[in-house]
C-alpha positions in Angstrom: 5.0 -24.5 -21.7 6.6 -21.2 -22.6 7.6 -18.9 -19.8 8.6 -15.3 -21.0 7.9 -11.6 -20.6 5.1 -9.8 -22.5 4.9 -7.1 -25.1 2.9 -3.9 -24.5 0.2 -5.1 -26.9 -0.3 -8.2 -24.8 -1.1 -6.4 -21.6 -4.9 -6.7 -21.8 -4.5 -10.5 -22.3 -2.1 -10.7 -19.5 -4.6 -8.8 -17.2 -7.4 -11.1 -18.1 -5.7 -13.9 -16.3 -5.7 -11.9 -13.0 -9.4 -11.1 -13.6 -10.3 -14.8 -13.9 -8.1 -15.9 -11.1 -9.0 -13.3 -8.5 -12.7 -13.0 -9.7 -13.2 -9.4 -10.7 -13.7 -7.4 -14.0 -11.0 -4.9 -14.6 -12.1 -1.7 -16.1 -10.2 -0.1 -19.0 -9.4 3.0 -17.2 -7.8 0.9 -14.5 -5.7 -1.2 -16.9 -4.5 1.9 -18.7 -3.0 3.2 -15.4 -1.7 -0.2 -14.3 0.1 -0.6 -17.7 2.1 2.6 -17.1 3.4 1.2 -13.7 4.3 -2.3 -14.8 7.8 -3.0 -15.7 7.1 -5.0 -18.8 10.7 -6.3 -19.1 10.1 -7.8 -15.6 6.7 -9.3 -16.5 6.1 -13.1 -16.6 3.6 -15.0 -18.5 3.0 -18.9 -18.9 1.8 -19.7 -22.3 0.1 -23.0 -23.2 -1.1 -23.6 -26.8 -0.8 -19.8 -27.4 -3.1 -19.0 -24.4 -1.9 -17.1 -21.4 -2.6 -19.3 -18.3 -0.3 -17.8 -15.8 1.1 -14.4 -14.9 3.6 -12.8 -12.7 6.1 -10.0 -12.6 8.4 -7.7 -10.4 8.7 -4.1 -9.4 12.2 -2.8 -8.8 12.7 -1.3 -5.3 15.3 0.0 -3.1 14.7 -1.3 0.4 16.0 0.5 3.5 18.3 -1.7 5.7 20.5 -0.5 8.6 23.2 1.7 7.2 21.6 2.3 3.8 19.5 0.7 1.1 19.7 -2.7 -1.1 17.9 -3.5 -4.3 14.8 -5.5 -3.9 12.4 -7.2 -6.3 8.8 -6.9 -5.4 6.9 -10.0 -6.8 3.5 -9.1 -8.1 0.6 -10.1 -10.3 0.9 -13.9 -9.7 -2.1 -15.8 -11.0 -2.8 -19.2 -12.5 -6.0 -20.1 -14.3 -8.2 -22.7 -12.4 -7.7 -24.9 -15.4 -3.9 -25.1 -15.0 -3.5 -25.4 -11.3 -1.3 -28.0 -9.8 0.5 -28.6 -13.1 3.8 -26.8 -12.2 2.9 -23.4 -13.7 3.6 -21.3 -10.7 6.8 -23.3 -10.0 8.0 -22.6 -13.5 7.2 -18.8 -13.2 8.9 -18.6 -9.8 12.0 -20.2 -11.2 12.0 -17.7 -14.0 11.5 -14.9 -11.5 14.4 -15.9 -9.3 16.7 -16.3 -12.4 15.8 -12.7 -13.2 16.6 -11.7 -9.6 20.0 -13.3 -9.6 21.0 -11.7 -13.0 20.0 -8.2 -11.6 22.0 -9.0 -8.5 19.1 -8.2 -6.1 19.8 -9.6 -2.7 16.3 -9.4 -1.5 12.8 -10.5 -2.9 9.6 -9.5 -1.2 5.9 -9.8 -1.8 2.6 -9.1 -0.1 0.8 -12.5 -0.4 -2.9 -12.9 -1.1 -2.8 -16.3 0.5 -0.3 -17.0 3.2 0.1 -20.8 2.5 1.5 -20.5 -1.0 5.0 -19.0 -0.8 6.9 -20.7 1.9 7.9 -23.5 -0.5 9.8 -20.9 -2.6 11.9 -19.7 0.3 9.7 -16.7 1.5 8.9 -16.3 5.2 7.0 -13.8 7.2 9.1 -10.6 7.8 6.6 -8.1 9.1 3.0 -7.9 10.5 0.4 -5.2 9.4 -2.1 -4.0 11.8 -5.4 -2.3 11.3 -7.5 -0.6 14.0 -10.6 1.3 14.4 -11.8 3.3 17.4 -14.8 5.6 18.1 -14.1 9.2 18.1 -15.6 9.6 21.6 -13.2 7.0 22.8 -10.2 8.8 21.5 -9.1 11.0 24.3 -5.4 12.1 24.2 -3.0 12.0 27.1 -0.7 14.3 25.2 -1.4 18.1 25.1 -0.7 20.1 22.1 2.9 21.4 22.0 1.8 24.7 20.5 4.3 24.3 17.6 3.6 23.7 14.1 0.2 23.5 12.2 -1.9 21.2 10.1 -2.9 22.4 6.7 -5.1 21.0 4.1 -3.7 20.9 0.5 -5.1 19.8 -3.0 -4.1 16.9 -5.0 -1.6 19.0 -7.2 0.2 20.3 -4.2 0.2 16.9 -2.4 1.8 15.3 -5.6 4.6 17.7 -5.0 5.0 17.4 -1.2 4.2 13.7 -0.3 7.2 12.0 -2.1 9.7 14.0 -0.4 8.2 13.4 3.1 7.9 9.7 2.4 11.4 9.4 1.3 12.7 11.1 4.4 10.6 8.6 6.6 11.7 5.6 4.5 15.4 6.4 4.9 15.1 6.0 8.7 12.9 2.8 8.6 14.5 -0.6 7.8 12.1 -2.6 5.6 10.6 0.6 3.8 10.4 0.3 -0.1 11.1 3.1 -2.4 8.3 4.4 -4.7 9.0 5.3 -8.3 7.5 8.5 -9.9 5.1 6.2 -11.8 3.9 4.6 -8.7 3.2 8.0 -7.2 1.2 8.9 -10.2 -1.0 5.8 -9.6 -1.6 6.8 -6.0 -3.0 10.1 -7.2 -5.1 8.8 -10.0 -7.8 8.0 -7.3 -10.4 6.5 -9.6 -14.1 6.5 -8.1 -14.1 2.5 -8.5 -11.3 2.4 -6.0 -12.9 4.5 -3.3 -15.3 1.9 -1.9 -18.0 4.4 -1.1 -15.6 7.0 0.4 -14.8 10.4 -0.9 -11.8 11.1 -3.0 -8.5 11.5 -1.2 -7.9 14.4 1.2 -4.5 15.5 2.2 -3.3 17.1 5.5 0.3 18.3 5.9 2.0 19.0 9.3 4.1 22.0 8.9 6.5 23.5 11.6 8.9 26.4 10.9 8.3 26.2 7.2 9.2 22.5 7.0 6.8 19.8 6.0 7.2 17.0 8.5 4.3 14.6 7.9 1.2 14.0 6.0 -2.1 12.2 6.2 -3.9 10.8 3.2 -7.5 10.1 4.2 -11.1 9.5 3.0 -14.4 10.0 4.7 -17.7 7.9 4.2 -20.8 9.9 4.7 -23.2 8.0 6.8 -26.2 9.1 9.0 -28.3 7.2 11.4 -31.4 8.4 13.3 -30.4 12.0 12.1 -27.1 11.8 13.8 -23.8 11.8 11.9 -21.8 8.4 11.8 -19.2 9.2 9.4 -16.1 7.0 9.1 -12.7 8.3 8.4 -10.2 6.1 6.7 -6.6 7.1 7.5 -5.3 5.5 4.3 -1.7 6.6 5.0 0.1 8.6 7.6 3.8 9.3 7.4 5.5 11.4 9.9 9.2 12.4 10.2 8.9 13.3 13.9 6.6 12.1 16.9 5.1 15.6 17.0 4.0 15.5 13.4 2.4 12.0 14.0 0.6 13.2 17.2 -0.9 16.3 15.4 -1.9 14.4 12.3 -3.8 11.9 14.5 -5.2 14.6 16.5 -6.5 16.3 13.2 -8.2 13.0 12.3 -10.0 12.6 15.5 -11.1 16.2 15.5 -12.7 16.2 12.1 -16.3 17.3 12.2 -19.2 14.8 11.9 -16.8 11.7 12.2 -17.9 8.9 14.5 -15.2 6.4 13.9 -11.6 6.4 12.7 -9.9 3.4 11.0 -6.7 2.5 9.5 -5.0 0.1 7.2 -1.4 -1.3 7.0 0.0 0.4 10.2 3.0 -0.9 12.1 2.7 -3.0 15.2 4.6 -0.3 17.2 2.2 2.5 16.1 2.4 5.6 18.3 -1.3 5.7 18.8 -1.0 3.2 21.6 0.8 5.8 23.7 -1.5 8.6 22.8 -4.8 7.4 23.8 -6.0 7.7 27.5 -7.8 4.3 27.1 -5.9 2.2 24.4 -8.1 -0.7 25.1 -10.9 1.1 23.1 -8.8 0.2 19.9 -10.3 -2.7 17.9 -7.1 -4.1 16.3 -6.5 -6.8 13.7 -3.3 -8.3 12.5 -2.2 -10.0 9.2 1.1 -11.0 7.9 2.7 -8.2 5.9 5.3 -8.2 3.2 7.4 -11.3 3.2 
């Protein structure tokens, strides 16, 4: 079985392996965007009798560590067709991947696993835990009063595209384990296709600004829901990044003060989220955990 990288014209066939493995139909507009983000020279395909039967690849990152950053390989797009499972396809692709990592002198390899049982045999281990939480707006009384400094402003997608990367980079520089984002990845974040929204609105962007300096952002969506003539809207805080505690507090305060919202929920938050110290009754948080990047 041949293990190699793909060419640009092979991307559609490459993606079809994910679709059959993860049980979804990719849309042409999605694949066009994803093709721009993938590093084709780091792609991996397993070929059996001229058919693609397994895929993988890597993203190139800088990962923050105490004192600076190191190069990191982010494993992605791992899939093996059901017809070729337990035949050594994944092991062959992982060997190819690690040879590439060594040649590039990357000291760290990371991934976010779809199934937690798969990757320990290749040397990966759980490094972080992600937490998600949700809480009713009426249960979200804060113990911290407003400082009176700074303001939250709403900006459009074009302004957000210019502002968010700088804020993210500043936050990432102080947080071990954070991964850099290339310009192409930021472009992907701002595509915001309707098929990615899950019934929610397009992305909204709120910036916390103090003294002319942008210190944090909230990227969020809202799902419009009513019951018995009462608003039951749900606000999804897709990503909140803050350079200071004040910025984080005020962005959460903004989320909980949004009109017609009945519940706020999050995804991929750290275990030591500041929200625990903000709520008068933190037991109201309905929290779940999952292993994060490994």
